[in-house]
C-alpha positions, 0 to 999 in steps of 0.5 A: 499500500505504501509503495503504491501511494509513493508511486502515485505521488511520483506520477503526480509530480511527474505529470505536473512537470510534464504540463510545465514542459509542454505549456511553452509550445503553446506559447510558441517557445521551443528551446532545448530546456523544454525539449530535454525536460519533456523527454526526461519526464516522459521517460520517468512516467513510463518507469513509474507506470511500469515499475514492476517491469523495470525492477525486473529488467534491471535485476536481469541486467544485474545477473550478467557481467555486461548488464552489471557494467552497463548499470554501473556505468549509468549509475555513475553518470547519473550520479556525476550529472546530479552533482554537477547540476546541484553544484552549478545551481549553486553557483547560479544562485550565487551569481545573483548576489554579485551586486556591484559595489562601485561605478560600472557600465551597465550592459542590458542583454537582449531578448525576443521582440514581439513586433516592436514591443519587448517580450515579457522576459525582455520587459522584465530585464528593462524594469530591473535596469530601470530600477537600477538606473534610477537609483544610480543617476551617474551610471550609463548603460548599453542596450545590446541585441541585434534583430531576429528574422521575425522582429520588425526592430532590433532588440536594442532599439526596442530596449532604447525606446522602452528606457526613454519611455520610462524616463531614462535620458538618452545620453545615458544610453548607448545602442549595440544593435549587431549582436546575436549571442551573449558572447557577442552582447559583451564583446560588441558592447565592450568595444563601445565602453573602450570607444567611449571611455566608459568604466571598464567594469560592466554590470550585466542585466539579464534573467537570474538563471543566466547571470552565472553563465554571462559572467563566464563568457565576460571573464573568458574576455578578460572582463570584470562583471557584476550582476543585476538580475531580472526576475523570471516567471515561476512557470517558466523557470524550470525549462529555462534553468534546464536549458542554462545547465546545458548552456553551461556544459557547453560553455565550460567544456565544448568551447 
């Protein structure tokens, strides 16, 4: 009875995550985070539903040398992956708190633009930047982002217009409108910093889950970076967090 109750609870949790990973498709969001999350969740649901068959399969594999080696390798990979994800999640959370304690140049990372208007995620970044710039009136910022195939204007122009509408003076905003990635955001923004003789240390404004990877990218370019993070809608956080794990793995080991 207890085992069935536990399995039922796990199944409910897995179905909840399944819904979370499916929802982005209805919002026209498709990235490696929700795709991988969907695949993992479906596999977990299948294991839970057919638990007795799964245990028998494990038992059969364990009684052969080849199967035992395979299970040990898989268990080791899962253990290492879990530890890696926990460690990097801690570093991601710590990156939230890397708040600037001196004058820097703010670099706001671009995000999807819907027509000529910021998406919800980009709006959150701009609101976080506005709050910081309003409290630090001597600070200047760079809005960074090029134009996607389905965007009417560049992300940088959209961000510039939004900040102007909020009351930030135009002489505090520089536009970088060529970048197509976080690496280019930082690289091209830093070229503006050098040209305009702005403070060399930067404060990156992006979603909290992205701050750690952005700081790694900046560090690889010899740039000291601080963080002012934007909040991410809670329902969106699981698949963006998962995508960030994959992005961190690529940034640390494949580049």
